[in-house]
CHARMM-style PDB file with segment names, atoms N, HN, CA, C and O in Angstrom:
ATOM      1  N   MET     1     -19.151  41.350  27.668  1.00  0.00      PROA
ATOM      2  CA  MET     1     -19.661  39.889  28.114  1.00  0.00      PROA
ATOM      3  C   MET     1     -19.028  39.338  27.060  1.00  0.00      PROA
ATOM      4  O   MET     1     -19.498  39.638  25.963  1.00  0.00      PROA
ATOM      5  N   ILE     2     -17.947  38.502  27.081  1.00  0.00      PROA
ATOM      6  HN  ILE     2     -17.565  38.258  27.973  1.00  0.00      PROA
ATOM      7  CA  ILE     2     -17.801  38.134  25.875  1.00  0.00      PROA
ATOM      8  C   ILE     2     -17.711  35.871  25.518  1.00  0.00      PROA
ATOM      9  O   ILE     2     -18.006  34.994  26.329  1.00  0.00      PROA
ATOM     10  N   THR     3     -17.188  35.693  24.008  1.00  0.00      PROA
ATOM     11  HN  THR     3     -16.948  36.406  23.350  1.00  0.00      PROA
ATOM     12  CA  THR     3     -18.023  34.073  24.336  1.00  0.00      PROA
ATOM     13  C   THR     3     -16.598  33.476  23.838  1.00  0.00      PROA
ATOM     14  O   THR     3     -15.899  33.791  22.875  1.00  0.00      PROA
ATOM     15  N   LEU     4     -16.412  32.404  24.944  1.00  0.00      PROA
ATOM     16  HN  LEU     4     -16.981  32.148  25.726  1.00  0.00      PROA
ATOM     17  CA  LEU     4     -14.957  31.908  23.880  1.00  0.00      PROA
ATOM     18  C   LEU     4     -15.263  30.630  24.241  1.00  0.00      PROA
ATOM     19  O   LEU     4     -16.249  30.509  24.969  1.00  0.00      PROA
ATOM     20  N   MET     5     -14.580  29.489  23.868  1.00  0.00      PROA
ATOM     21  HN  MET     5     -13.779  29.588  23.277  1.00  0.00      PROA
ATOM     22  CA  MET     5     -14.504  27.601  23.853  1.00  0.00      PROA
ATOM     23  C   MET     5     -13.759  27.162  24.317  1.00  0.00      PROA
ATOM     24  O   MET     5     -12.610  27.319  23.905  1.00  0.00      PROA
ATOM     25  N   VAL     6     -14.049  26.359  25.451  1.00  0.00      PROA
ATOM     26  HN  VAL     6     -14.983  26.231  25.785  1.00  0.00      PROA
ATOM     27  CA  VAL     6     -13.746  26.309  25.978  1.00  0.00      PROA
ATOM     28  C   VAL     6     -13.754  24.070  26.346  1.00  0.00      PROA
ATOM     29  O   VAL     6     -14.598  23.409  26.950  1.00  0.00      PROA
ATOM     30  N   ASN     7     -12.072  23.472  25.454  1.00  0.00      PROA
ATOM     31  HN  ASN     7     -11.386  24.009  24.963  1.00  0.00      PROA
ATOM     32  CA  ASN     7     -12.856  22.063  25.527  1.00  0.00      PROA
ATOM     33  C   ASN     7     -14.079  21.611  24.938  1.00  0.00      PROA
ATOM     34  O   ASN     7     -14.811  20.792  25.493  1.00  0.00      PROA
ATOM     35  N   GLY     8     -14.378  22.268  23.522  1.00  0.00      PROA
ATOM     36  HN  GLY     8     -13.784  22.933  23.071  1.00  0.00      PROA
ATOM     37  CA  GLY     8     -15.365  22.430  22.707  1.00  0.00      PROA
ATOM     38  C   GLY     8     -16.594  22.733  22.953  1.00  0.00      PROA
ATOM     39  O   GLY     8     -17.625  22.296  22.441  1.00  0.00      PROA
ATOM     40  N   LYS     9     -16.451  23.433  23.691  1.00  0.00      PROA
ATOM     41  HN  LYS     9     -15.614  23.788  24.107  1.00  0.00      PROA
ATOM     42  CA  LYS     9     -18.033  23.763  24.080  1.00  0.00      PROA
ATOM     43  C   LYS     9     -18.236  25.752  24.614  1.00  0.00      PROA
ATOM     44  O   LYS     9     -17.562  26.227  25.529  1.00  0.00      PROA
ATOM     45  N   PRO    10     -18.923  26.307  24.076  1.00  0.00      PROA
ATOM     46  CA  PRO    10     -19.152  28.539  24.184  1.00  0.00      PROA
ATOM     47  C   PRO    10     -19.334  28.143  25.644  1.00  0.00      PROA
ATOM     48  O   PRO    10     -19.852  27.271  26.341  1.00  0.00      PROA
ATOM     49  N   ARG    11     -18.559  29.362  25.731  1.00  0.00      PROA
ATOM     50  HN  ARG    11     -18.138  30.071  25.165  1.00  0.00      PROA
ATOM     51  CA  ARG    11     -18.408  29.625  27.917  1.00  0.00      PROA
ATOM     52  C   ARG    11     -18.404  31.737  27.686  1.00  0.00      PROA
ATOM     53  O   ARG    11     -17.751  32.501  26.975  1.00  0.00      PROA
ATOM     54  N   GLU    12     -19.523  31.927  28.744  1.00  0.00      PROA
ATOM     55  HN  GLU    12     -20.052  31.306  29.322  1.00  0.00      PROA
ATOM     56  CA  GLU    12     -19.890  32.988  28.353  1.00  0.00      PROA
ATOM     57  C   GLU    12     -18.642  33.870  29.851  1.00  0.00      PROA
ATOM     58  O   GLU    12     -18.204  33.229  30.806  1.00  0.00      PROA
ATOM     59  N   LEU    13     -18.468  34.804  29.694  1.00  0.00      PROA
ATOM     60  HN  LEU    13     -18.823  35.325  28.918  1.00  0.00      PROA
ATOM     61  CA  LEU    13     -17.893  35.543  30.657  1.00  0.00      PROA
ATOM     62  C   LEU    13     -17.833  36.878  30.433  1.00  0.00      PROA
ATOM     63  O   LEU    13     -17.959  37.455  29.353  1.00  0.00      PROA
ATOM     64  N   PRO    14     -17.571  37.487  31.842  1.00  0.00      PROA
ATOM     65  CA  PRO    14     -18.664  38.802  31.947  1.00  0.00      PROA
ATOM     66  C   PRO    14     -17.266  39.901  30.949  1.00  0.00      PROA
ATOM     67  O   PRO    14     -17.696  40.888  30.351  1.00  0.00      PROA
ATOM     68  N   GLY    15     -16.247  39.702  30.904  1.00  0.00      PROA
ATOM     69  HN  GLY    15     -15.898  38.901  31.390  1.00  0.00      PROA
ATOM     70  CA  GLY    15     -15.265  40.141  29.962  1.00  0.00      PROA
ATOM     71  C   GLY    15     -13.875  39.926  30.233  1.00  0.00      PROA
ATOM     72  O   GLY    15     -13.432  39.432  31.270  1.00  0.00      PROA
ATOM     73  N   PRO    16     -12.930  40.485  28.839  1.00  0.00      PROA
ATOM     74  CA  PRO    16     -11.837  40.385  29.429  1.00  0.00      PROA
ATOM     75  C   PRO    16     -10.959  39.323  30.530  1.00  0.00      PROA
ATOM     76  O   PRO    16     -10.461  40.140  31.304  1.00  0.00      PROA
ATOM     77  N   THR    17     -10.564  38.095  30.944  1.00  0.00      PROA
ATOM     78  HN  THR    17     -10.969  37.431  30.315  1.00  0.00      PROA
ATOM     79  CA  THR    17     -10.159  37.642  31.992  1.00  0.00      PROA
ATOM     80  C   THR    17      -8.476  36.279  32.096  1.00  0.00      PROA
ATOM     81  O   THR    17      -8.368  35.119  31.697  1.00  0.00      PROA
ATOM     82  N   GLY    18      -7.255  37.432  32.983  1.00  0.00      PROA
ATOM     83  HN  GLY    18      -7.342  38.374  33.307  1.00  0.00      PROA
ATOM     84  CA  GLY    18      -6.458  36.378  33.454  1.00  0.00      PROA
ATOM     85  C   GLY    18      -6.791  34.901  32.616  1.00  0.00      PROA
ATOM     86  O   GLY    18      -7.921  34.428  32.735  1.00  0.00      PROA
ATOM     87  N   LEU    19      -6.075  34.407  32.022  1.00  0.00      PROA
ATOM     88  HN  LEU    19      -5.157  34.791  31.925  1.00  0.00      PROA
ATOM     89  CA  LEU    19      -6.044  32.855  32.536  1.00  0.00      PROA
ATOM     90  C   LEU    19      -6.113  32.074  33.054  1.00  0.00      PROA
ATOM     91  O   LEU    19      -6.864  31.108  32.918  1.00  0.00      PROA
ATOM     92  N   VAL    20      -4.786  32.437  34.323  1.00  0.00      PROA
ATOM     93  HN  VAL    20      -4.176  33.222  34.433  1.00  0.00      PROA
ATOM     94  CA  VAL    20      -4.690  31.531  35.604  1.00  0.00      PROA
ATOM     95  C   VAL    20      -6.397  31.535  36.458  1.00  0.00      PROA
ATOM     96  O   VAL    20      -7.161  30.623  36.775  1.00  0.00      PROA
ATOM     97  N   GLU    21      -6.482  33.637  36.650  1.00  0.00      PROA
ATOM     98  HN  GLU    21      -5.862  34.378  36.393  1.00  0.00      PROA
ATOM     99  CA  GLU    21      -7.404  33.886  37.123  1.00  0.00      PROA
ATOM    100  C   GLU    21      -8.889  32.860  36.930  1.00  0.00      PROA
ATOM    101  O   GLU    21      -9.502  32.584  37.962  1.00  0.00      PROA
ATOM    102  N   PHE    22      -9.434  32.305  35.523  1.00  0.00      PROA
ATOM    103  HN  PHE    22      -8.936  32.529  34.685  1.00  0.00      PROA
ATOM    104  CA  PHE    22     -10.347  31.497  35.119  1.00  0.00      PROA
ATOM    105  C   PHE    22      -9.544  30.353  35.229  1.00  0.00      PROA
ATOM    106  O   PHE    22     -10.065  29.568  36.020  1.00  0.00      PROA
ATOM    107  N   LEU    23      -8.339  29.874  34.695  1.00  0.00      PROA
ATOM    108  HN  LEU    23      -7.916  30.512  34.052  1.00  0.00      PROA
ATOM    109  CA  LEU    23      -8.429  28.437  36.083  1.00  0.00      PROA
ATOM    110  C   LEU    23      -9.148  27.855  37.349  1.00  0.00      PROA
ATOM    111  O   LEU    23      -9.815  26.839  37.543  1.00  0.00      PROA
ATOM    112  N   GLU    24      -8.536  29.458  38.544  1.00  0.00      PROA
ATOM    113  HN  GLU    24      -7.994  30.284  38.386  1.00  0.00      PROA
ATOM    114  CA  GLU    24      -8.422  29.150  39.489  1.00  0.00      PROA
ATOM    115  C   GLU    24      -9.847  28.940  39.726  1.00  0.00      PROA
ATOM    116  O   GLU    24     -10.068  28.023  40.517  1.00  0.00      PROA
ATOM    117  N   GLY    25     -11.499  29.897  38.974  1.00  0.00      PROA
ATOM    118  HN  GLY    25     -11.319  30.641  38.331  1.00  0.00      PROA
ATOM    119  CA  GLY    25     -12.275  29.399  38.909  1.00  0.00      PROA
ATOM    120  C   GLY    25     -13.335  28.345  38.802  1.00  0.00      PROA
ATOM    121  O   GLY    25     -14.518  28.009  38.858  1.00  0.00      PROA
ATOM    122  N   LEU    26     -11.431  27.917  38.510  1.00  0.00      PROA
ATOM    123  HN  LEU    26     -10.470  28.190  38.464  1.00  0.00      PROA
ATOM    124  CA  LEU    26     -12.648  26.372  38.024  1.00  0.00      PROA
ATOM    125  C   LEU    26     -12.476  25.425  38.642  1.00  0.00      PROA
ATOM    126  O   LEU    26     -12.891  24.280  38.465  1.00  0.00      PROA
ATOM    127  N   ASP    27     -11.801  25.884  39.471  1.00  0.00      PROA
ATOM    128  HN  ASP    27     -11.464  26.814  39.615  1.00  0.00      PROA
ATOM    129  CA  ASP    27     -10.517  25.052  40.543  1.00  0.00      PROA
ATOM    130  C   ASP    27      -9.915  24.119  40.191  1.00  0.00      PROA
ATOM    131  O   ASP    27     -10.145  23.032  40.720  1.00  0.00      PROA
ATOM    132  N   ILE    28      -8.978  24.242  39.211  1.00  0.00      PROA
ATOM    133  HN  ILE    28      -8.791  25.125  38.781  1.00  0.00      PROA
ATOM    134  CA  ILE    28      -7.988  24.089  38.280  1.00  0.00      PROA
ATOM    135  C   ILE    28      -6.644  24.960  38.676  1.00  0.00      PROA
ATOM    136  O   ILE    28      -6.427  26.172  38.711  1.00  0.00      PROA
ATOM    137  N   ARG    29      -5.805  23.745  38.970  1.00  0.00      PROA
ATOM    138  HN  ARG    29      -5.981  22.762  38.942  1.00  0.00      PROA
ATOM    139  CA  ARG    29      -4.740  24.181  39.660  1.00  0.00      PROA
ATOM    140  C   ARG    29      -3.750  23.996  38.653  1.00  0.00      PROA
ATOM    141  O   ARG    29      -3.231  22.886  38.537  1.00  0.00      PROA
ATOM    142  N   THR    30      -3.491  24.737  38.068  1.00  0.00      PROA
ATOM    143  HN  THR    30      -3.912  25.639  38.162  1.00  0.00      PROA
ATOM    144  CA  THR    30      -2.303  25.356  37.614  1.00  0.00      PROA
ATOM    145  C   THR    30      -0.914  24.679  37.269  1.00  0.00      PROA
ATOM    146  O   THR    30      -0.285  25.077  36.288  1.00  0.00      PROA
ATOM    147  N   GLN    31      -0.459  23.714  38.026  1.00  0.00      PROA
ATOM    148  HN  GLN    31      -0.970  23.391  38.823  1.00  0.00      PROA
ATOM    149  CA  GLN    31       0.656  22.786  38.287  1.00  0.00      PROA
ATOM    150  C   GLN    31       0.129  21.440  37.756  1.00  0.00      PROA
ATOM    151  O   GLN    31       0.841  20.530  37.330  1.00  0.00      PROA
ATOM    152  N   PHE    32      -1.374  21.437  37.847  1.00  0.00      PROA
ATOM    153  HN  PHE    32      -1.952  22.176  38.192  1.00  0.00      PROA
ATOM    154  CA  PHE    32      -1.174  20.118  36.717  1.00  0.00      PROA
ATOM    155  C   PHE    32      -2.182  20.328  35.941  1.00  0.00      PROA
ATOM    156  O   PHE    32      -3.366  20.070  36.160  1.00  0.00      PROA
ATOM    157  N   VAL    33      -1.634  20.871  34.889  1.00  0.00      PROA
ATOM    158  HN  VAL    33      -0.673  21.081  34.710  1.00  0.00      PROA
ATOM    159  CA  VAL    33      -3.005  21.082  34.118  1.00  0.00      PROA
ATOM    160  C   VAL    33      -1.981  21.759  32.473  1.00  0.00      PROA
ATOM    161  O   VAL    33      -1.235  22.738  32.448  1.00  0.00      PROA
ATOM    162  N   ALA    34      -2.210  21.138  31.706  1.00  0.00      PROA
ATOM    163  HN  ALA    34      -2.816  20.343  31.726  1.00  0.00      PROA
ATOM    164  CA  ALA    34      -2.017  21.802  29.480  1.00  0.00      PROA
ATOM    165  C   ALA    34      -2.637  22.724  29.862  1.00  0.00      PROA
ATOM    166  O   ALA    34      -3.328  22.744  30.880  1.00  0.00      PROA
ATOM    167  N   VAL    35      -2.426  23.832  28.895  1.00  0.00      PROA
ATOM    168  HN  VAL    35      -1.865  23.816  28.067  1.00  0.00      PROA
ATOM    169  CA  VAL    35      -3.601  24.743  28.134  1.00  0.00      PROA
ATOM    170  C   VAL    35      -3.160  25.004  26.580  1.00  0.00      PROA
ATOM    171  O   VAL    35      -2.033  25.315  26.194  1.00  0.00      PROA
ATOM    172  N   GLY    36      -3.911  24.873  26.073  1.00  0.00      PROA
ATOM    173  HN  GLY    36      -4.826  24.621  26.387  1.00  0.00      PROA
ATOM    174  CA  GLY    36      -4.128  24.633  24.214  1.00  0.00      PROA
ATOM    175  C   GLY    36      -4.749  26.335  24.345  1.00  0.00      PROA
ATOM    176  O   GLY    36      -5.559  26.611  25.229  1.00  0.00      PROA
ATOM    177  N   TYR    37      -4.203  27.495  23.257  1.00  0.00      PROA
ATOM    178  HN  TYR    37      -3.544  27.271  22.539  1.00  0.00      PROA
ATOM    179  CA  TYR    37      -4.736  29.129  23.254  1.00  0.00      PROA
ATOM    180  C   TYR    37      -4.483  28.494  22.004  1.00  0.00      PROA
ATOM    181  O   TYR    37      -3.517  27.826  21.634  1.00  0.00      PROA
ATOM    182  N   ASN    38      -5.477  28.811  21.453  1.00  0.00      PROA
ATOM    183  HN  ASN    38      -6.262  29.353  21.753  1.00  0.00      PROA
ATOM    184  CA  ASN    38      -5.796  29.151  20.244  1.00  0.00      PROA
ATOM    185  C   ASN    38      -4.674  28.222  19.291  1.00  0.00      PROA
ATOM    186  O   ASN    38      -3.743  28.648  18.608  1.00  0.00      PROA
ATOM    187  N   GLY    39      -5.114  26.822  19.506  1.00  0.00      PROA
ATOM    188  HN  GLY    39      -5.870  26.476  20.061  1.00  0.00      PROA
ATOM    189  CA  GLY    39      -3.882  26.023  18.727  1.00  0.00      PROA
ATOM    190  C   GLY    39      -2.498  26.333  19.152  1.00  0.00      PROA
ATOM    191  O   GLY    39      -1.454  26.478  18.517  1.00  0.00      PROA
ATOM    192  N   GLN    40      -2.814  26.397  20.507  1.00  0.00      PROA
ATOM    193  HN  GLN    40      -3.663  26.279  21.024  1.00  0.00      PROA
ATOM    194  CA  GLN    40      -0.750  26.676  20.476  1.00  0.00      PROA
ATOM    195  C   GLN    40      -0.174  25.807  21.821  1.00  0.00      PROA
ATOM    196  O   GLN    40      -0.100  26.719  22.644  1.00  0.00      PROA
ATOM    197  N   VAL    41       0.063  25.159  22.193  1.00  0.00      PROA
ATOM    198  HN  VAL    41       0.002  24.418  21.524  1.00  0.00      PROA
ATOM    199  CA  VAL    41       0.119  24.751  23.762  1.00  0.00      PROA
ATOM    200  C   VAL    41       0.932  25.908  24.496  1.00  0.00      PROA
ATOM    201  O   VAL    41       1.565  26.697  23.794  1.00  0.00      PROA
ATOM    202  N   ILE    42       0.937  26.064  26.158  1.00  0.00      PROA
ATOM    203  HN  ILE    42       0.423  25.424  26.728  1.00  0.00      PROA
ATOM    204  CA  ILE    42       1.360  27.497  26.240  1.00  0.00      PROA
ATOM    205  C   ILE    42       2.130  26.620  27.095  1.00  0.00      PROA
ATOM    206  O   ILE    42       1.863  25.432  27.271  1.00  0.00      PROA
ATOM    207  N   ASP    43       3.210  27.320  27.683  1.00  0.00      PROA
ATOM    208  HN  ASP    43       3.428  28.286  27.540  1.00  0.00      PROA
ATOM    209  CA  ASP    43       3.851  27.330  28.794  1.00  0.00      PROA
ATOM    210  C   ASP    43       3.748  28.012  29.600  1.00  0.00      PROA
ATOM    211  O   ASP    43       3.656  29.239  29.560  1.00  0.00      PROA
ATOM    212  N   LYS    44       3.749  26.846  31.059  1.00  0.00      PROA
ATOM    213  HN  LYS    44       3.823  25.849  31.092  1.00  0.00      PROA
ATOM    214  CA  LYS    44       3.484  27.119  32.023  1.00  0.00      PROA
ATOM    215  C   LYS    44       3.542  28.282  32.619  1.00  0.00      PROA
ATOM    216  O   LYS    44       2.704  28.794  33.361  1.00  0.00      PROA
ATOM    217  N   GLU    45       4.857  28.805  32.171  1.00  0.00      PROA
ATOM    218  HN  GLU    45       5.538  28.389  31.568  1.00  0.00      PROA
ATOM    219  CA  GLU    45       4.999  30.340  32.904  1.00  0.00      PROA
ATOM    220  C   GLU    45       4.693  31.490  32.291  1.00  0.00      PROA
ATOM    221  O   GLU    45       4.707  32.692  32.559  1.00  0.00      PROA
ATOM    222  N   GLU    46       4.332  30.589  31.133  1.00  0.00      PROA
ATOM    223  HN  GLU    46       4.321  29.613  30.915  1.00  0.00      PROA
ATOM    224  CA  GLU    46       3.530  31.828  29.779  1.00  0.00      PROA
ATOM    225  C   GLU    46       1.457  32.469  31.136  1.00  0.00      PROA
ATOM    226  O   GLU    46       1.203  33.613  31.514  1.00  0.00      PROA
ATOM    227  N   PHE    47       0.782  31.479  31.339  1.00  0.00      PROA
ATOM    228  HN  PHE    47       0.988  30.550  31.032  1.00  0.00      PROA
ATOM    229  CA  PHE    47      -0.197  31.282  31.775  1.00  0.00      PROA
ATOM    230  C   PHE    47      -0.718  32.962  32.320  1.00  0.00      PROA
ATOM    231  O   PHE    47      -1.870  33.263  32.005  1.00  0.00      PROA
ATOM    232  N   HSD    48       0.041  33.937  33.051  1.00  0.00      PROA
ATOM    233  HN  HSD    48       0.976  33.693  33.307  1.00  0.00      PROA
ATOM    234  CA  HSD    48      -0.016  35.021  33.639  1.00  0.00      PROA
ATOM    235  C   HSD    48       0.144  35.431  32.561  1.00  0.00      PROA
ATOM    236  O   HSD    48       1.364  35.589  32.507  1.00  0.00      PROA
ATOM    237  N   ARG    49      -0.105  35.609  31.994  1.00  0.00      PROA
ATOM    238  HN  ARG    49      -1.096  35.482  32.038  1.00  0.00      PROA
ATOM    239  CA  ARG    49       0.338  36.800  30.723  1.00  0.00      PROA
ATOM    240  C   ARG    49      -0.912  36.064  29.948  1.00  0.00      PROA
ATOM    241  O   ARG    49      -1.849  36.855  29.847  1.00  0.00      PROA
ATOM    242  N   VAL    50      -1.033  35.517  29.703  1.00  0.00      PROA
ATOM    243  HN  VAL    50      -0.271  34.874  29.786  1.00  0.00      PROA
ATOM    244  CA  VAL    50      -2.600  35.493  28.576  1.00  0.00      PROA
ATOM    245  C   VAL    50      -3.489  36.066  28.861  1.00  0.00      PROA
ATOM    246  O   VAL    50      -3.689  36.076  30.076  1.00  0.00      PROA
ATOM    247  N   GLU    51      -4.284  36.675  28.183  1.00  0.00      PROA
ATOM    248  HN  GLU    51      -4.121  36.668  27.197  1.00  0.00      PROA
ATOM    249  CA  GLU    51      -5.851  37.549  29.087  1.00  0.00      PROA
ATOM    250  C   GLU    51      -7.038  37.095  27.317  1.00  0.00      PROA
ATOM    251  O   GLU    51      -7.262  37.638  26.235  1.00  0.00      PROA
ATOM    252  N   LEU    52      -7.420  35.911  27.987  1.00  0.00      PROA
ATOM    253  HN  LEU    52      -7.238  35.470  28.866  1.00  0.00      PROA
ATOM    254  CA  LEU    52      -8.692  35.357  27.696  1.00  0.00      PROA
ATOM    255  C   LEU    52      -9.522  36.337  26.988  1.00  0.00      PROA
ATOM    256  O   LEU    52     -10.313  36.756  27.833  1.00  0.00      PROA
ATOM    257  N   ARG    53      -9.736  36.895  25.907  1.00  0.00      PROA
ATOM    258  HN  ARG    53      -9.093  36.555  25.220  1.00  0.00      PROA
ATOM    259  CA  ARG    53     -10.750  37.747  24.849  1.00  0.00      PROA
ATOM    260  C   ARG    53     -11.913  37.136  24.462  1.00  0.00      PROA
ATOM    261  O   ARG    53     -11.879  35.971  24.857  1.00  0.00      PROA
ATOM    262  N   HSD    54     -13.372  37.486  23.612  1.00  0.00      PROA
ATOM    263  HN  HSD    54     -13.400  38.433  23.291  1.00  0.00      PROA
ATOM    264  CA  HSD    54     -13.492  36.764  23.169  1.00  0.00      PROA
ATOM    265  C   HSD    54     -13.375  36.387  21.452  1.00  0.00      PROA
ATOM    266  O   HSD    54     -12.616  36.894  20.625  1.00  0.00      PROA
ATOM    267  N   GLY    55     -14.384  35.344  21.265  1.00  0.00      PROA
ATOM    268  HN  GLY    55     -15.000  34.933  21.937  1.00  0.00      PROA
ATOM    269  CA  GLY    55     -13.762  34.410  20.655  1.00  0.00      PROA
ATOM    270  C   GLY    55     -12.186  33.110  20.238  1.00  0.00      PROA
ATOM    271  O   GLY    55     -11.738  32.499  19.267  1.00  0.00      PROA
ATOM    272  N   ASP    56     -11.907  33.288  21.604  1.00  0.00      PROA
ATOM    273  HN  ASP    56     -12.271  33.784  22.392  1.00  0.00      PROA
ATOM    274  CA  ASP    56     -10.097  32.465  22.135  1.00  0.00      PROA
ATOM    275  C   ASP    56     -10.478  31.383  22.211  1.00  0.00      PROA
ATOM    276  O   ASP    56     -11.619  31.262  22.656  1.00  0.00      PROA
ATOM    277  N   VAL    57      -9.710  30.089  21.816  1.00  0.00      PROA
ATOM    278  HN  VAL    57      -8.783  30.187  21.455  1.00  0.00      PROA
ATOM    279  CA  VAL    57     -10.562  28.604  22.296  1.00  0.00      PROA
ATOM    280  C   VAL    57      -9.391  28.191  23.055  1.00  0.00      PROA
ATOM    281  O   VAL    57      -8.226  28.211  22.660  1.00  0.00      PROA
ATOM    282  N   LEU    58      -9.869  27.781  24.290  1.00  0.00      PROA
ATOM    283  HN  LEU    58     -10.816  27.764  24.611  1.00  0.00      PROA
ATOM    284  CA  LEU    58      -9.241  26.729  24.822  1.00  0.00      PROA
ATOM    285  C   LEU    58      -9.657  25.300  25.076  1.00  0.00      PROA
ATOM    286  O   LEU    58     -10.813  24.905  25.224  1.00  0.00      PROA
ATOM    287  N   GLU    59      -8.046  24.255  25.120  1.00  0.00      PROA
ATOM    288  HN  GLU    59      -7.107  24.576  25.000  1.00  0.00      PROA
ATOM    289  CA  GLU    59      -8.240  22.779  25.418  1.00  0.00      PROA
ATOM    290  C   GLU    59      -7.559  23.132  26.764  1.00  0.00      PROA
ATOM    291  O   GLU    59      -6.382  23.476  26.868  1.00  0.00      PROA
ATOM    292  N   ILE    60      -8.474  23.000  27.819  1.00  0.00      PROA
ATOM    293  HN  ILE    60      -9.430  22.720  27.735  1.00  0.00      PROA
ATOM    294  CA  ILE    60      -7.960  22.123  29.142  1.00  0.00      PROA
ATOM    295  C   ILE    60      -7.587  20.891  29.011  1.00  0.00      PROA
ATOM    296  O   ILE    60      -8.339  20.261  28.267  1.00  0.00      PROA
ATOM    297  N   VAL    61      -6.475  20.126  29.562  1.00  0.00      PROA
ATOM    298  HN  VAL    61      -5.865  20.638  30.167  1.00  0.00      PROA
ATOM    299  CA  VAL    61      -6.355  18.916  29.602  1.00  0.00      PROA
ATOM    300  C   VAL    61      -5.601  18.297  31.621  1.00  0.00      PROA
ATOM    301  O   VAL    61      -4.959  18.995  32.405  1.00  0.00      PROA
ATOM    302  N   ARG    62      -5.961  17.150  31.761  1.00  0.00      PROA
ATOM    303  HN  ARG    62      -6.483  16.583  31.124  1.00  0.00      PROA
ATOM    304  CA  ARG    62      -5.784  17.317  33.456  1.00  0.00      PROA
ATOM    305  C   ARG    62      -5.775  15.838  33.160  1.00  0.00      PROA
ATOM    306  O   ARG    62      -6.429  15.168  32.361  1.00  0.00      PROA
ATOM    307  N   PRO    63      -4.851  15.529  34.030  1.00  0.00      PROA
ATOM    308  CA  PRO    63      -4.128  13.880  34.216  1.00  0.00      PROA
ATOM    309  C   PRO    63      -5.302  13.257  35.050  1.00  0.00      PROA
ATOM    310  O   PRO    63      -5.811  13.742  36.061  1.00  0.00      PROA
ATOM    311  N   VAL    64      -5.656  11.985  34.367  1.00  0.00      PROA
ATOM    312  HN  VAL    64      -5.242  11.591  33.546  1.00  0.00      PROA
ATOM    313  CA  VAL    64      -6.607  10.654  35.236  1.00  0.00      PROA
ATOM    314  C   VAL    64      -5.540   9.778  36.088  1.00  0.00      PROA
ATOM    315  O   VAL    64      -4.485   9.226  35.775  1.00  0.00      PROA
ATOM    316  N   GLY    65      -6.144   9.869  37.096  1.00  0.00      PROA
ATOM    317  HN  GLY    65      -7.001  10.318  37.351  1.00  0.00      PROA
ATOM    318  CA  GLY    65      -5.164   8.504  37.553  1.00  0.00      PROA
ATOM    319  C   GLY    65      -6.297   7.296  36.960  1.00  0.00      PROA
ATOM    320  O   GLY    65      -7.323   7.182  36.290  1.00  0.00      PROA
ATOM    321  N   GLY    66      -5.459   6.641  37.610  1.00  0.00      PROA
ATOM    322  HN  GLY    66      -4.625   6.733  38.154  1.00  0.00      PROA
ATOM    323  CA  GLY    66      -6.031   4.935  37.162  1.00  0.00      PROA
ATOM    324  C   GLY    66      -4.946   3.910  36.875  1.00  0.00      PROA
ATOM    325  O   GLY    66      -3.759   4.224  36.966  1.00  0.00      PROA
ATOM    326  N   GLY    67      -5.415   2.451  36.462  1.00  0.00      PROA
ATOM    327  HN  GLY    67      -6.379   2.197  36.388  1.00  0.00      PROA
ATOM    328  CA  GLY    67      -4.231   2.051  36.145  1.00  0.00      PROA
ATOM    329  C   GLY    67      -4.909   0.269  36.526  1.00  0.00      PROA
ATOM    330  OT1 GLY    67      -4.174  -0.711  36.401  1.00  0.00      PROA
TER     331      GLY     67
END
């Protein structure tokens, strides 16, 4: 079991997990999201290379419609 912080809240996962797999599990479409990983914004082209591990910090930002 690993614990990471997602948007300021602890989240447990069964083990190391790919970022894309994690986002898809939350029903988040990767083309419409920005991700900060351990303090750095990740290019969408790099999402598939990131494996989430114990102690990592994610900030997930999605656009909100309105006007």
